[in-house]
C-alpha positions as MATLAB code, in Angstrom:
seq = 'MQRRNFIKNIQVAGMGLYMVPNVALGSAFDQAGIKGQQRVPLQVVGTTAAPAKDKRIAFGWSPHILDPDGTVLLKPDHLLRGKHFFLRLSVAVEMWEQAILQVSIPDGEDTQLGVLDIRNSSVLVPYELKIDGRHSNGINTYGLQVKLLTSKPFGFFGQSNMELGNTVFNPHLLVSSKEKGTIADFLQSFMSVDSIQAFGWREGTVLDGLWQLYSLKGEERALAAIKEHFDLFFDGENLKYENSRNDPRDNEIDGIESTIPYATLARISPHHPILKTVIEAWDSYTQENGMVTGGSTITAEGCYTVAYPMAVIGKAWNDSGLKKRALEQLRNRCVLIEKEKLNLRYHTDTGTYTFENWARGAAWTLLGFARTISELKDEIQDEEIIQTFKKGVDNAIAMQQENGLWNGFMDTDNAPDTSGSAGISTAILIGIREGLLPKTYRRYAEKCWKALSDYLTPDGLLKGVSQDNRGGVPLQRGDYRVIAQMGMGMMAQLYAEIT';
ca = [
       0.000    0.000    0.000;
       1.323    3.441   -0.907;
       1.978    5.678    2.067;
      -0.309    8.685    2.323;
       1.065   12.114    3.077;
      -1.274   14.204    5.210;
       0.795   17.338    5.511;
       4.527   17.935    5.342;
       4.617   21.111    7.374;
       2.512   20.933   10.506;
       1.490   24.406   11.605;
       0.818   24.151   15.314;
      -1.673   26.905   16.085;
      -0.049   29.518   18.277;
       3.241   27.596   18.445;
       4.973   28.314   15.139;
       5.886   26.036   12.236;
       7.227   22.540   12.833;
       8.789   20.056   10.472;
       7.663   16.547   11.337;
       9.683   13.707    9.814;
       7.698   11.248    7.690;
       8.987    8.268    9.619;
       7.551    4.925   10.555;
       7.259    4.656   14.311;
       7.773    0.903   14.446;
       7.556   -0.715   17.850;
      10.737   -1.600   19.688;
       9.052   -4.886   20.518;
       9.553   -6.068   16.941;
      13.176   -6.837   17.713;
      14.010   -9.868   19.794;
      15.609   -9.172   23.122;
      14.682   -5.503   23.526;
      13.232   -5.024   27.008;
      12.958   -8.801   27.324;
       9.987   -9.118   24.965;
       9.017   -9.377   21.346;
       5.994   -9.779   19.114;
       6.491  -12.966   17.143;
       4.527  -12.744   13.856;
       2.179  -15.619   13.056;
       1.723  -16.805    9.488;
      -1.940  -17.340    8.642;
      -2.600  -20.633    6.846;
      -6.143  -21.325    5.661;
      -8.890  -20.077    3.395;
     -10.608  -16.754    3.989;
     -14.082  -15.601    3.128;
     -14.491  -12.327    1.227;
     -15.857   -9.191    2.911;
     -19.185   -7.884    1.648;
     -18.758   -5.911   -1.577;
     -20.193   -2.708   -0.150;
     -17.911   -2.797    2.908;
     -14.337   -1.552    3.243;
     -11.490   -2.617    5.516;
      -9.512    0.090    7.302;
      -6.482    1.440    5.402;
      -6.779   -1.286    2.754;
      -5.220   -3.792    5.142;
      -5.849   -7.477    4.511;
      -8.489   -9.228    6.631;
      -8.833  -12.932    7.260;
     -12.510  -13.807    7.617;
     -13.607  -17.017    9.307;
     -17.028  -18.476    8.608;
     -18.835  -20.399   11.398;
     -16.997  -23.675   12.187;
     -14.111  -22.420   10.070;
     -10.530  -22.964   11.195;
      -7.207  -21.329   10.549;
      -3.636  -22.341   11.418;
      -1.274  -19.759   12.895;
       2.432  -20.607   12.677;
       5.245  -18.624   14.366;
       7.881  -17.444   11.927;
      10.653  -18.351   14.357;
      11.096  -20.421   17.503;
       9.511  -19.211   20.714;
      11.754  -18.609   23.689;
      10.363  -16.925   26.774;
       8.401  -17.104   30.004;
       5.007  -15.525   29.256;
       3.047  -16.005   26.026;
      -0.012  -14.093   24.783;
      -1.807  -14.890   21.527;
      -3.121  -11.703   19.907;
      -5.693  -11.191   17.135;
      -7.122   -7.779   16.174;
     -10.609   -7.149   14.840;
     -10.807   -6.110   11.167;
     -14.587   -6.177   10.627;
     -16.909   -4.194   12.902;
     -18.811   -6.446   15.319;
     -22.296   -6.121   16.781;
     -22.407   -9.604   18.237;
     -20.153  -12.169   19.961;
     -17.410  -14.360   18.508;
     -16.009  -17.331   20.417;
     -12.681  -18.594   19.083;
     -11.378  -21.932   20.334;
      -7.582  -22.115   20.409;
      -5.718  -25.414   20.376;
      -2.498  -27.111   19.266;
      -3.175  -29.524   16.342;
      -0.757  -32.124   17.700;
      -2.924  -35.201   17.168;
      -4.355  -34.864   20.671;
      -5.898  -31.464   19.942;
      -4.462  -29.850   23.070;
      -6.902  -27.158   24.182;
      -5.454  -23.806   25.251;
      -8.590  -21.754   25.834;
     -10.968  -19.390   24.032;
     -10.978  -15.817   22.842;
     -14.308  -14.217   23.758;
     -14.798  -11.153   21.552;
     -17.989   -9.121   21.941;
     -19.384   -6.050   20.172;
     -16.000   -4.799   19.066;
     -14.837   -1.934   16.932;
     -11.987   -2.525   14.493;
      -8.326   -2.038   15.410;
      -8.731   -3.549   18.864;
      -6.448   -6.453   19.894;
      -7.724   -9.382   21.951;
      -5.395  -11.755   23.745;
      -5.259  -15.214   25.287;
      -2.571  -16.006   27.838;
      -0.881  -19.332   27.074;
       1.132  -21.383   29.544;
       4.818  -21.405   28.645;
       4.956  -25.195   28.800;
       3.158  -25.285   25.452;
       5.924  -23.439   23.583;
       7.457  -26.592   22.071;
       4.080  -27.742   20.820;
       3.402  -24.343   19.255;
       6.853  -24.302   17.644;
       6.191  -27.728   16.122;
       2.512  -27.610   15.186;
       1.398  -23.990   15.404;
      -1.964  -22.860   16.772;
      -5.369  -23.809   15.439;
      -8.201  -21.295   15.807;
     -11.816  -22.375   15.258;
     -14.851  -20.088   15.183;
     -17.581  -21.592   17.358;
     -20.275  -18.915   16.980;
     -22.806  -18.407   14.194;
     -21.597  -15.152   12.550;
     -18.426  -14.634   10.472;
     -15.462  -13.091   12.254;
     -12.773  -10.999   10.590;
      -9.306  -10.278   11.958;
      -6.324   -8.591   10.370;
      -3.980  -10.936    8.566;
      -0.651   -9.550    7.460;
      -1.039   -5.774    7.358;
       1.314   -3.184    5.902;
       4.555   -3.892    7.734;
       6.145   -0.670    6.427;
       4.174    1.197    9.074;
       5.498   -0.926   11.911;
       1.965   -1.741   13.046;
       2.808   -5.224   14.333;
       0.323   -5.028   17.193;
      -2.553   -5.515   14.715;
      -1.017   -8.486   12.906;
      -1.571  -11.974   14.346;
       1.277  -12.490   16.777;
       2.459  -14.065   19.979;
       3.721  -11.599   22.536;
       6.634  -13.294   24.276;
       7.763  -11.591   27.460;
       9.923  -12.092   30.523;
       7.340  -10.189   32.599;
       3.571  -10.196   33.036;
       2.985   -6.451   33.359;
       4.239   -3.395   31.552;
       5.738   -0.130   32.764;
       4.880    3.487   32.006;
       7.854    3.512   29.635;
       6.290    0.569   27.763;
       2.974    2.426   27.694;
       4.502    5.555   26.178;
       6.475    3.513   23.644;
       3.323    1.817   22.374;
       1.070    4.853   22.589;
       3.304    7.286   20.703;
       3.237    5.157   17.558;
       0.806    3.616   15.081;
       0.137    0.917   17.706;
      -2.474    3.271   19.188;
      -4.467    3.914   15.996;
      -8.234    3.471   16.394;
     -11.363    3.713   14.253;
     -11.900    7.318   13.187;
     -14.355    9.114   15.437;
     -14.555    9.249   19.215;
     -12.076    6.382   19.613;
      -9.326    7.899   17.482;
     -10.197   11.390   18.723;
      -9.461   10.324   22.296;
      -6.083    8.948   21.180;
      -5.211   12.088   19.227;
      -6.127   14.238   22.211;
      -3.838   12.137   24.393;
      -0.988   12.532   21.907;
      -1.563   16.281   21.751;
      -1.499   16.626   25.530;
       1.791   14.693   25.676;
       3.241   17.104   23.149;
       1.811   20.367   24.490;
       2.288   19.665   28.211;
       5.305   17.335   28.239;
       7.176   18.440   25.113;
       7.083   14.930   23.616;
       8.158   15.361   19.997;
       7.409   11.656   19.453;
       3.766   12.415   20.185;
       3.612   15.145   17.527;
       5.228   12.808   15.012;
       2.695   10.109   15.947;
      -0.181   12.519   15.299;
       1.120   12.969   11.766;
       1.485    9.205   11.354;
      -2.116    8.727   12.417;
      -3.462   11.419   10.123;
      -1.416    9.973    7.253;
      -3.508    6.820    7.581;
      -6.806    8.693    7.385;
      -6.020   11.460    4.897;
      -5.013   11.188    1.255;
      -3.836   14.720    0.656;
      -6.754   16.847    1.848;
      -9.258   14.013    1.432;
     -10.469   12.191    4.538;
     -10.860    8.421    4.047;
     -12.444    6.314    6.752;
     -15.254    3.877    7.529;
     -18.142    4.107    9.980;
     -19.093    1.558   12.638;
     -20.559   -0.758    9.959;
     -17.491   -0.712    7.682;
     -19.319    1.643    5.306;
     -17.067    4.206    3.577;
     -17.636    7.767    4.818;
     -15.009    9.667    2.848;
     -15.061   13.440    3.442;
     -18.270   13.063    5.463;
     -19.167   13.652    9.108;
     -20.779   10.619   10.717;
     -22.722   12.025   13.664;
     -21.809   14.202   16.626;
     -19.581   11.566   18.252;
     -17.281   11.574   15.225;
     -16.095   15.180   15.523;
     -13.599   14.980   18.406;
     -10.589   14.269   16.094;
     -10.973   17.736   14.639;
      -9.857   19.335   17.878;
      -6.363   17.994   17.223;
      -6.582   18.673   13.494;
      -7.464   22.321   14.157;
      -4.397   22.678   16.367;
      -1.928   21.491   13.732;
      -3.715   22.494   10.512;
      -6.255   25.209   11.402;
      -7.106   25.985    7.772;
      -7.734   22.430    6.617;
     -10.843   22.432    4.382;
     -12.509   19.517    6.199;
     -13.051   21.820    9.189;
     -15.654   23.770    7.204;
     -17.460   20.472    6.621;
     -17.432   19.889   10.379;
     -19.082   23.259   11.024;
     -21.692   22.534    8.358;
     -22.454   19.204   10.011;
     -22.838   20.847   13.428;
     -25.193   23.387   11.859;
     -27.310   20.564   10.440;
     -27.498   18.879   13.867;
     -28.412   22.102   15.724;
     -31.757   22.186   17.545;
     -33.903   25.260   18.211;
     -32.190   25.880   21.565;
     -28.749   25.862   19.907;
     -27.721   22.401   21.107;
     -25.908   20.186   18.634;
     -27.387   16.726   19.026;
     -28.508   13.804   16.927;
     -32.141   13.932   18.082;
     -34.315   14.215   21.163;
     -31.711   12.592   23.431;
     -29.093   14.698   25.180;
     -25.887   12.652   25.498;
     -22.764   13.116   27.571;
     -20.484   12.462   24.597;
     -21.361   15.865   23.156;
     -19.536   17.590   26.025;
     -16.272   16.122   24.749;
     -16.985   15.430   21.060;
     -18.780   18.703   20.224;
     -18.239   21.446   22.828;
     -14.495   20.858   23.146;
     -13.543   20.724   19.431;
     -15.921   23.636   18.804;
     -13.974   25.676   21.353;
     -10.626   24.683   19.831;
     -11.734   25.565   16.300;
     -13.259   28.804   17.583;
      -9.917   29.775   19.094;
      -7.936   28.727   16.021;
     -10.191   30.850   13.808;
     -10.693   33.629   16.370;
     -14.419   33.085   15.871;
     -16.345   34.501   18.831;
     -19.563   32.911   17.608;
     -18.099   29.405   17.735;
     -16.648   30.040   21.181;
     -20.051   31.088   22.504;
     -21.674   28.059   20.842;
     -19.153   25.794   22.563;
     -20.190   27.010   26.002;
     -23.813   26.757   24.911;
     -23.296   23.043   24.295;
     -22.251   22.603   27.926;
     -25.054   24.768   29.256;
     -27.612   22.610   27.484;
     -25.983   19.506   28.937;
     -25.935   20.651   32.564;
     -29.094   18.564   32.919;
     -26.917   15.418   32.800;
     -25.502   16.242   36.238;
     -28.413   16.022   38.662;
     -28.737   15.143   42.335;
     -25.860   12.748   43.141;
     -25.648   11.340   39.636;
     -23.837   11.726   36.344;
     -25.981   10.470   33.489;
     -25.003    9.399   29.997;
     -28.389   10.231   28.465;
     -31.362   12.451   29.125;
     -34.399   11.716   26.954;
     -36.202   15.010   26.441;
     -39.341   13.367   25.042;
     -39.944   11.353   28.227;
     -37.985   13.331   30.820;
     -36.052   10.198   31.835;
     -32.396    9.247   32.279;
     -30.535    6.113   31.195;
     -27.015    4.834   31.900;
     -26.953    6.556   35.265;
     -23.461    6.728   36.774;
     -21.735    4.880   33.914;
     -18.043    5.663   34.393;
     -17.146    6.428   30.806;
     -20.212    8.621   30.461;
     -19.016   10.521   33.523;
     -15.603   10.856   31.875;
     -17.124   12.277   28.665;
     -19.087   14.823   30.689;
     -16.363   15.950   33.081;
     -13.545   15.861   30.539;
     -15.660   17.814   28.057;
     -16.533   20.442   30.669;
     -12.939   20.712   31.905;
     -11.311   20.995   28.496;
     -13.864   23.434   27.091;
     -13.656   25.678   30.165;
      -9.859   25.512   29.987;
      -9.785   26.473   26.285;
     -12.021   29.500   26.779;
     -11.104   30.624   30.307;
      -9.266   33.765   29.194;
     -12.077   34.894   26.894;
     -15.448   33.660   28.151;
     -16.509   32.330   31.530;
     -19.877   31.043   32.688;
     -20.462   30.567   36.396;
     -23.345   28.128   35.946;
     -21.166   25.845   33.840;
     -18.300   26.050   36.320;
     -20.533   25.223   39.280;
     -22.109   22.319   37.393;
     -18.650   20.941   36.622;
     -17.634   21.174   40.285;
     -20.834   19.397   41.332;
     -20.163   16.651   38.796;
     -16.648   16.134   40.129;
     -17.938   15.859   43.691;
     -20.571   13.343   42.568;
     -17.872   11.223   40.945;
     -15.454   11.431   43.870;
     -18.160   10.101   46.177;
     -18.209    6.899   44.106;
     -14.440    6.290   43.804;
     -13.464    2.829   45.025;
     -10.843    2.093   47.667;
      -8.510    0.807   44.959;
      -8.516    4.271   43.339;
     -10.605    3.345   40.307;
     -14.231    3.801   39.375;
     -16.350    0.759   38.549;
     -18.024    0.444   35.161;
     -21.237    1.584   36.797;
     -19.776    3.705   39.542;
     -22.464    3.011   42.139;
     -22.403   -0.793   41.734;
     -19.929   -3.562   42.508;
     -19.076   -4.558   38.942;
     -15.496   -4.479   37.611;
     -13.537   -1.217   37.334;
     -13.328    0.644   34.036;
      -9.805    1.949   33.474;
     -10.812    4.290   30.642;
     -13.552    6.026   32.601;
     -11.311    6.201   35.659;
      -8.501    7.860   33.707;
     -10.893   10.351   32.103;
     -12.483   11.373   35.403;
      -9.072   11.797   37.033;
      -7.821   13.914   34.129;
     -10.823   16.205   34.478;
     -10.068   16.617   38.181;
      -6.477   17.655   37.479;
      -7.523   20.119   34.769;
      -9.979   21.597   37.264;
      -7.174   22.024   39.795;
      -4.831   23.522   37.186;
      -7.467   26.074   36.201;
      -8.223   27.012   39.804;
     -11.717   25.512   39.778;
     -11.075   22.756   42.325;
      -9.137   22.571   45.609;
      -5.570   21.300   45.334;
      -6.479   18.633   47.896;
      -8.502   16.894   45.163;
      -5.234   15.836   43.555;
      -5.123   12.848   45.879;
      -8.086   11.292   44.093;
      -6.323   11.447   40.753;
      -3.056   10.198   42.224;
      -4.811    7.201   43.737;
      -6.275    6.348   40.349;
      -2.940    6.812   38.561;
      -1.229    4.427   40.936;
      -3.873    1.753   40.317;
      -3.779    2.019   36.511;
      -0.219    0.668   36.254;
      -1.505   -2.774   37.244;
      -3.574   -2.878   34.050;
      -0.746   -2.560   31.522;
       0.204   -5.483   29.293;
       3.930   -6.302   29.025;
       4.140   -4.167   25.876;
       2.242   -1.250   27.389;
      -1.362   -1.630   26.198;
      -4.175   -0.797   28.614;
      -6.512   -3.539   29.857;
      -9.644   -3.280   31.996;
     -11.562   -1.009   29.589;
     -15.356   -1.234   29.401;
     -16.318   -2.444   25.951;
     -17.869   -0.208   23.304;
     -21.465    0.561   24.215;
     -23.023   -1.727   21.599;
     -24.383   -4.449   23.844;
     -26.552   -2.156   25.929;
     -26.873   -2.052   29.698;
     -26.512   -5.839   30.274;
     -23.011   -5.927   28.768;
     -21.926   -2.769   30.587;
     -23.238   -3.988   33.945;
     -21.154   -7.153   33.689;
     -17.427   -7.624   34.255;
     -16.429   -8.003   30.591;
     -13.402   -5.783   29.957;
     -11.008   -5.414   27.032;
      -7.768   -3.905   25.804;
      -8.497   -0.612   24.038;
      -6.161    2.066   22.745;
      -8.884    4.688   23.156;
      -8.544    4.002   26.895;
      -4.825    4.597   26.471;
      -5.749    8.011   25.097;
      -7.391    8.889   28.388;
      -4.494    7.448   30.371;
      -2.048    9.517   28.301;
      -4.062   12.640   29.121;
      -3.820   11.743   32.812;
      -0.068   11.150   32.501;
       0.376   14.565   30.897;
      -1.400   16.264   33.808;
      -0.080   14.285   36.759;
       3.645   13.838   36.073;
];
């Protein structure tokens, strides 16, 4: 695949002109022996089904699609030597159901190793199965057999474009001398193409994390990674991406949740023509009261995916109207913070709430309020919005667990959500930095930061993330958690504020 070139000269708004090298940020884990770990590529042997003709796979990468009861053989391209082994496959076709993959060694005895349970997943998300090291000889000799047990096809990335160094998305075995990663491992993986996500709120969260690492910590690697990411989505000035059904949406805006990436784009290329398309889309989604929303439901995501990028673009263009509209988005969403709760949705037609105290919804609300207030603090302030933000923070703090994290539903005893926890903690620290919250609140964020390190894979990916909200309340109320680079985006934002 030919490399795209988004922009050679990145003009960082308010920070001068920067030359960013067009380099591949390949992972250090590709080389055996570095940091005691490596990603061993797996050759895919077996037939693949074809994707639907009207669907498109991200970046033109090659998928391998298993039909029900289909099998595939995965063979390591060199001998395995190590202590801890993790089989990794990454989703290539958007999922709105469950896939169960049975993993075994085809050694005549069909030695069973376990299953990969993949539910309601976006693309570009890796799933892993830990394998006991005693099976390494069997894997070296026979490889791994993967069989799809469920009734819908499942597509994972086969051998993608290796020029980009994106080995995390290729089938591989992570071989490591340790079970957990370090913050250095996290930064190494995050500031590369390893953190790429589906364009929209997922990728926007990653881009925001990269920007915060650059703007607050001076990480030039993060700025270079932003360019690498945009190179994958832009062909010149043309945006090329797919929606959550693998439908092409080139140069289009796919709902209000898809506009968060443009906050970062406006910072580095404030005159990019796609930004006018974003404004036109917001205009088309605007209700009579000025709120940008997809319908009668007020959602928390709009605090972060609409108000915040609207404020950034307003500043980049010195557009007072956009700046006022950004605050208006928050004012209309103050209703989400009521009594002791933070709500994901308020249904204006029935006057009811759903997804009450869902951690990632709380993160969208508080992070959106904090970042928008921070962007506009020197130009426009609104006391009602500030007081609502402070109330929301206090509501969240009251539900923080002893371990420092917030559970998926913060007022229940289900498993923690690392992404929501990181987002809430980041909002707290922004509030302290902007003088909105007492400095004593820092202890809540520090407690969360300390706990997050236990959720890093050996190569620095973040585990313990609540899955995409495609399975409704039942899935979110359970303990099902995943690896997700969009969660890394929130953790990177926390790192930028706390260190």
